[in-house]
N, C-alpha and C positions, 0 to 999 in steps of 0.2 A: 436379554433382548430376544424377542421371538424370531424364529427362522422360517422363511417362506421360500418355496421353490416355484418359479414361474416357468411353465413349459408351453412354448408356442413356436411355430415355425416362422412366424412373421417377426422380424427383428424390431420393427417400429413398436409393435404391441409389447414385446418383451421389455424394451428400454423404457417405454412410457409407464408401464406398471412398476418397473423398478424405481423410477423417479418418484412416483406417487407414494409407494410403500416405504421407501427410505425416508421420505419427508415425514411419514407417520411414526418413524422410529423402529421400523422392522429391519432385520438382517435378511437381505434378498439375494438369492442365487438364481441363475438363468440356465435353461436348457432348450435346445432347438428341436429335439426329437424325443420319442418315447424311449429309445435306447439310451440316449444321453441322460435322460431323467433317471432311469433305473441305475445307471452307473454312478450318478451322483449320490443317490440314496444309499448305495453300498459304502460310500466313503464318509458321509456326514449325516448326522441326525437332522431331521426336519419335522416341523410341527404341522404345516399345511402345504399342500401342493395345489397350485392353480394350473389345471391341466386342460389343454385344448383337445378336442375330440379328433379333429382332422389333422393328422400328422403324417409326414413321410415315414416309411418303414412300418413299424407296428403302430396302430392308431391308438388314440387316447383310451378307448374302452379296454383294449388288450393290455395297455400299460396299467390301467386302473386295477384290472384283475390280478396282475402280478404284484402291484404295490400292496394290495390287501393281504397277500400271502407272506409279507415280511413279518419278522418277529414282533417289532413294535412299529406298525405302520402309521404314517401321518394321516390326518384327515385330507380328503381329496375333494376339491371343488371343480366340477367340470365346466368348460367354457366352449361355446359353439356359436358360429355365425349361421349355421343351417340346422338348428335344432328342431327336432320333432318330438311329439309326445312319446312315441315309441322309444326314441333314443334316451329321453329323460328317464323313462320308467326302467329301461335296461340298466342305465347308469346307477340308479338308486338301488336296484336289486343287487348290483355288483359291489355296493358299499359306498357309493359317492355320498358326501355330506350334503351337497347342494348342486344346483345347476344354474349357470349364468349365461345369458344370451348376449352376443355381440350386436351392436356396439355396446361396450360395457358402460354402465352407470357407475361412476366413481363412488358415489355415496352408498349405493346398494352393495358394491363390491366390498367396501370397508366394513359394512354391517355384517355381511355374510362371513367375511374373514374373521371378524371378532367372535362371532358365534362358533365358528369352526375351531378357533383356538381354545375357547372355553370348553367345547366338547372334548377336545384332545386332552386338556388338563383333567377333566373329570374322569375320562377313561383311564388315564395313568394313575390317578388317585385310587380308583376302584381296583385296578390291578395290584397296586401296592397294598391296599387293604386286604385283598384276598391272599396275598403272599404272607402278610402278617398273621392272618387268621389260620392259614395252613400251618405256620410255624407253631401256633398255639395248640394245634391238634396233633402234634408229634408225640407219640407215647414211647418214652425211652426205657429200655430194659429188655434183657434176654432171658430173664427167669421164666420158669414154667408158668406162673400165674400171669405174667405180662404177655407171653406168647398166646396163652389161652384167651386173654382179654382182647387182643388184637384180632384173633380169629373170630371171636364172638361178634365184634364190631363189624367185620367184613361181611358176615352172614346176615345180620339183621339191620344194618344201617340203611340199605336200599329199600327197606319196607317203611310203612307208615305206623308201625306198632309203637305204642307208648312205652317209655322206658323209665324204670325206677332204679337209681344208682345208690347203692349202700356203701358206706365206708366212714372211717374216722375222719376228723378234721385234718386237712393237710395232705390227704392221700392222693388227691388229683381227680376228684369227681368232676370238677368243671372241665378239666382237660379231656376226660372221656366224653362228656357231653359235646364239646367242640369237635372231637374226632368223629362222633356219630353223625353230626350235622355235615361235616366236611365230606363224608363218604355217602351221603344220602342223596335222594333225587331232588332235594330242596336246597342243595349246596349253593346255588346261585341266588337264593333269596336270603332274607335277613335271619340272623341268629340273635334272639333277644333274651337278655338275662334279667331275672328278678331275684334278689336275695330276700326271701320272705322273713328272715330274722332281723334284717336291718331296717325295715320300714315300720313306723308306728302303726298300731292296729287301726287307728282312725283313718289312715291314709292308704292302707293296703288295697282296699277295693278300688279306690280311685286310680292307684298305680296299675292295677291289673285291667280294669275295665274302662277307665277314663271317667270324666264327669262333665256336666254342663256348668256354664257360668253361674256362680252363686249357689251351687248345690252343697258346697262345703265352706266352712269358714276359711277365708283367704283364697277361695277359688275365683280369681279375677276374670278368667276366661275359660272357654271350652278346652278340654284336654283329651287327646287320644290315649287309650290305655295300651298296655303291653300286648294284650291279645290282638288288638287291632293292628298294631305295628308289626306283629309277627305273622300276619296273614300270608298264606302260601309259604311260610318259612317254619322256623322252629322256635318254640318258647321254652326256656330253661328255668324251671322253678327250683332254685337252690334253697336248701334248708326248709323243705316243704312241711316238715314236721312241726315247725314253729308257727304255722298259719292258724288263725283263729277258726273256731267251728263255724262261725257265721260266714266267713270268707270261703271256707271249705265247701259249704253248701252251694254257693254261687259258682265256684269252680266246677263242682260236680255237674251242675245243670248245664254249664257251658260245654263241658266235654261230651255230655250226652246229646245235646242239640246242635253243637257247633254254632251257637247263637247266644248273644248276651245283650244287655242294655247298660248304657252308661249310668253312673250315679246321677240321679236327678233328671232322668230322661225316660220316656215311655217307648221310644222307637228302638226296635231290636236290630242288631247288626250281625250279619252272617259272616263267619270266618272259616278258613280252612287252615288249621294250625296243628302241627305235631308237637306234643308236649313231652319233654324230658324232665323228670324231677330227680332230686337228690336229697339225701338225708344222712345225718350222722346218728340218728336215733333208731331204736328198735320200734318200728311203727306198730307191730303186732302188740307189743307191750303198751304202747300209747293208746291203742284201741281198747285194750282191757281196762285202762284207767279212765276211759271216756274222753281222751284228749284228741283223738283222731277218728274220723268217720270210716267205718269199715267198708262202706260202698265206694268211697273215694279211693281207698287203698287198692281195691280190686280193679278200679278203672286205671290207676297209674301203674300197677304192678304187672302189666301184661308181659313185659320182658325185663326181668330183674338182672341187675349187674352188681357185682361185688368187687370193690377195689381194695386189695389187701394193704395193711399197714406196711411201712418200710421195714420194720423188724422181721416180717415174714418173707421178705425177699431181699435180704442183705447182699446177695450176689449182684444186685443191680447198682449198689452204691458206687463202685468205681466208675461205671459208665455214666451215671447221673452226675457225679462230681465233675468229671471231665466235660460233660455237656454244659453244665452251668458255668464252669470256668471259661469255656469258649464263648458262651453267650454274654457274660458280663465283661469279659476282656474287650469284646467288640463294642458293647453298649457304652463303656467308659473310655473308649479309644485307647486301650492299653495293649501292649504287646502280648501276643498269645502266651498263656502261662502253662507250666507243667506242674504236676503234683507227684511227690515221691511215693514210693510203695509203702514206706513207713507211715506216711500221713494217711494213705488210703486204708491201711490196716487199722489205724486208730479210729478213723471214721466208721469203719465196718463193725468195730466192737461197741460203738456207742448205741444206746437203746432207741434214739430218735422218737421221743414222745410226740413231737410236733410233725413227724412224718416227712414227706418229701418237701413240704413247704419250709420246714425248719432247716433241712439240708440246703435248700436253695438260698435261704437267708444267710446261712453261715458262709457259703461260697461267695455271695455278693459282698459280705463284710470283709472277707479275706482279700478280694480284689480291690476294694476301696481303701482298706487300711494298710495295704502293702504295695504302694504304687511302684516301688523300685525293685521289688522281688520278682524274679522270673521263674523261680521254682518254689512252690508251696511245700514246706516241710512240716513235720509234726509239731515243731516248736511254734509255728505260726497259728496253730489251731486255738480256738477259744479255750480258756482254762477248764471249764466244765467238761468239754469233750476230751481235752488233753488228759484230764484226770480219769474220767470214767472209761474212756476208750483205751487208755493205757493199762488198765487193770484187768486181770482175769481172775476167775474164782480159784485158780490154782495157787494164788498168792496168799490165801488165808488158811491157817492151820486149825482155827476153832470157829464155832458158830458165832461166838461173841465178837471176834475180829470182823467177820463178814457183815454182821448186823451193824457194828459201829461204822464200818466203811460205807454201808448203804445210807445210814442216817446222815453221815457227813456229806456225802454227795447230794442227797436229797435237800438238805438245808442249804448247801451251796447253790443248788439249782434255783431254789426259791429266792435266795438273796440276789442271784444274778437276774432273775425275772423282775425283781423289784428294785433294780439298780442300786443294790447295797443298802437299801433302807431297812434297818432291822425291825422297826415298828411295823411296817407294812408286811414284811415277811412273817413276823410273829402272828399277825392277824390271819394270814393265809394258812399258816400251819396250825392254827387253833391253839396257840400257846400264849402264855403271858410273856411280855417283853423280857422280864427278868429271868424267866425260865429259859427262854431262848438264849440269852446271854450265857447262862450257866452251861447249857448244852454246848454252845460254841466253844466255851473255854475247855470243857471236858474233851471235846473232839479235836481240839487244837486248831480251831478256826479263828484267825485274827479278825478283828472288826474291819480292818482295811481290806482283807481278802474277801 
């Protein structure tokens, strides 16, 4: 039920408004002065205040100014029987949603109230969205590479320089892009993402630049592209190395001119977009192979970033594991979890080929699969991490033993990735199925394992 506070020094008006609004299903509170209004707002949340301007003590405009300073202020609709244009303008500048003149029209009051409630809802949704976005931009880790990365972000984020982020899959390139936007001058505008590897080549131009109705098969209507949506904000081109040469050419032209045309249209659209790109490929090598335009590379590579793999900053694993435990315990409404030092040491010895993404997935799995466990121990870790993370090179006396152990773990890893399907694992390993069975028998891997 929506909550409304009616503030007026005339009792008849207060009671009349309460009767009408309660009949409409609203929860209504009353106050006879600006001081009483502010006191009530300290005690209870309220979505909209209907506030008279002429009040004893502090007047409505002074009360409005103080209301707007609250942490989560309600929308305020001013009411006056002696309103002037100057008063209405001042109220608007102070943050009033609207201005109603006495005698009040019930129909108009209800319409304005409905619009004010919708504005309050949208403002709260926007605040929640920003809070979630800020959470996405938190870079966890106190290793030297992570401290250097945060320092680099703080220096260049407030500029409009284009950024190219390098790093293996799963290292957190998207997180860095979010952090750059969150600390930029464009933070109050949109952050728009495009995964260039996930969109079919026939549709990537439409996705980036939009299209006119009928310009493509299945294009039933006009569509805005990502460049247009990101106007005045940030466009993140993830896996930019997978973009076709044809699309690269149009992106290059757009970066140079800050102008583009939709597919199937002749009219150009001007935009102001900051572009951040990311890749897990060596673009200079792709240039030498003819797969990536050198001129586009130099346009994107104004400020290069490198996100190191997790194996190069293992000192961050304890902090990351605890961070993800807290995140997923809250997400799945579970009691906060602890993790033992033995489990942390095992996680720290694992090679993490999937980087931070793999660690995050492992912690999520632990939270889901152990609903009654309050302390994560080494025995709760997935078998592959338990085996590899529990072994050190000191445990091998010969090269043959070390090689056999590596082969065993690698085969187990591929079996795990393919959910125990020996045929699919053999294809991935480049072995005949019968050859893999013999290997498994030699290395002591049971089919069920």
